[in-house]
Structures are given as C-alpha cells and as structure tokens.
C-alpha positions as CSV (number, residue, x, y, z in Angstrom):
1,X,-0.1,0.4,0.1
2,X,1.8,3.4,-0.7
3,X,0.7,6.8,-0.1
4,X,1.0,9.9,-1.4
5,X,0.5,13.7,-0.7
6,X,1.6,16.7,-2.3
7,X,1.1,20.4,-1.5
8,X,1.9,23.3,-4.0
9,X,1.6,26.2,-3.5
10,X,-0.6,29.0,-5.3
11,X,-3.9,30.7,-5.5
12,X,-6.7,30.3,-8.8
13,X,-6.5,26.7,-9.8
14,X,-8.7,24.8,-12.0
15,X,-9.8,21.6,-10.4
16,X,-10.2,18.1,-11.6
17,X,-13.1,15.7,-11.2
18,X,-11.5,12.7,-8.8
19,X,-12.3,9.8,-10.3
20,X,-14.5,6.6,-8.5
21,X,-12.7,3.8,-8.4
22,X,-16.7,1.9,-7.8
23,X,-16.8,2.8,-11.2
24,X,-13.7,1.7,-13.2
25,X,-13.9,-2.0,-15.3
26,X,-11.9,-5.1,-15.6
27,X,-10.2,-3.6,-19.2
28,X,-9.9,0.0,-18.2
29,X,-7.0,1.7,-18.7
30,X,-5.0,3.1,-15.8
31,X,-2.0,4.9,-14.7
32,X,0.0,5.0,-11.7
33,X,2.8,8.3,-11.7
34,X,5.7,8.6,-8.8
35,X,9.5,8.3,-7.9
36,X,10.3,5.1,-7.4
37,X,13.7,4.2,-6.0
38,X,14.5,7.9,-5.9
39,X,14.0,8.2,-9.6
40,X,12.2,10.9,-10.8
41,X,9.3,11.6,-12.4
42,X,8.1,8.3,-13.7
43,X,4.7,6.8,-15.7
44,X,4.0,3.9,-15.9
45,X,0.6,3.0,-17.9
46,X,-1.4,-1.2,-17.9
47,X,-5.6,-2.3,-17.1
48,X,-7.3,-2.7,-14.7
49,X,-7.9,-6.9,-15.0
50,X,-9.7,-6.8,-11.5
51,X,-11.8,-5.1,-8.5
52,X,-12.9,-6.3,-5.1
53,X,-9.6,-8.4,-5.0
54,X,-8.8,-9.7,-1.8
55,X,-5.6,-11.0,-0.7
56,X,-3.7,-12.7,2.6
57,X,-0.3,-11.7,4.1
58,X,1.5,-14.0,6.0
59,X,3.9,-12.4,8.1
60,X,5.4,-13.0,11.2
61,X,3.1,-11.4,13.4
62,X,0.1,-13.5,11.4
63,X,-1.9,-12.9,8.9
64,X,-2.7,-9.2,7.4
65,X,-6.0,-9.6,4.4
66,X,-7.1,-6.5,2.4
67,X,-10.4,-6.4,1.1
68,X,-11.3,-4.2,-2.0
69,X,-8.3,-3.8,-3.8
70,X,-7.8,-2.9,-7.9
71,X,-5.5,-5.8,-9.7
72,X,-3.8,-4.0,-12.2
73,X,-1.2,-5.0,-14.0
74,X,0.6,-1.2,-13.9
75,X,4.3,-1.5,-13.2
76,X,2.8,-0.4,-9.0
77,X,6.6,0.2,-7.6
78,X,7.2,1.7,-3.5
79,X,6.4,5.9,-4.5
80,X,4.3,5.0,-6.9
81,X,2.0,6.5,-4.8
82,X,-1.5,7.4,-6.2
83,X,-1.9,4.9,-9.5
84,X,-5.4,7.2,-11.1
85,X,-7.9,5.3,-12.7
C-alpha cells in the first residue's frame, strides 16, 4: 500500500474531478505516476484486470487480510503513489 501527499503553493488553480474506483471496469486503462526508488517522474500504464480483489499475506505478526483492491498489470513500485484510473 502506498500513499501520496501533494502540496502546491498558490491560488485559483483549475480543478479536476476525482475518479471513482467503484465505477472502474475490468479492461479500463490505468496509470501510475510517481518517483519509485528515487527515480524522478516515472509513469507506467496498464489495464485493470480485477476489482474487489482480496489477498492474505502471512508475516511474523500473523496473517494480514486486504479487501477491495484493484488489480492491474501497471508496474506499481514503492513510490508510485496515486495510481489513477
């Protein structure tokens, strides 16, 4: 899981409507934008292959369960925060 935080100085910027992941369909194009591994300005694209995916990960603390995930073949590396549909 990754999180993006963006701060922009200034005023009166145009706005964009945020996407609704609940309306994403399998086969939709997706984009991941970020700075993985310290590389500047990377963009990867892919296709949404599943929504509402569930996974379980075993670790030393026990089992972690994740639900309601989007699965894509776009390269999502640490730092690719804010992949957009």
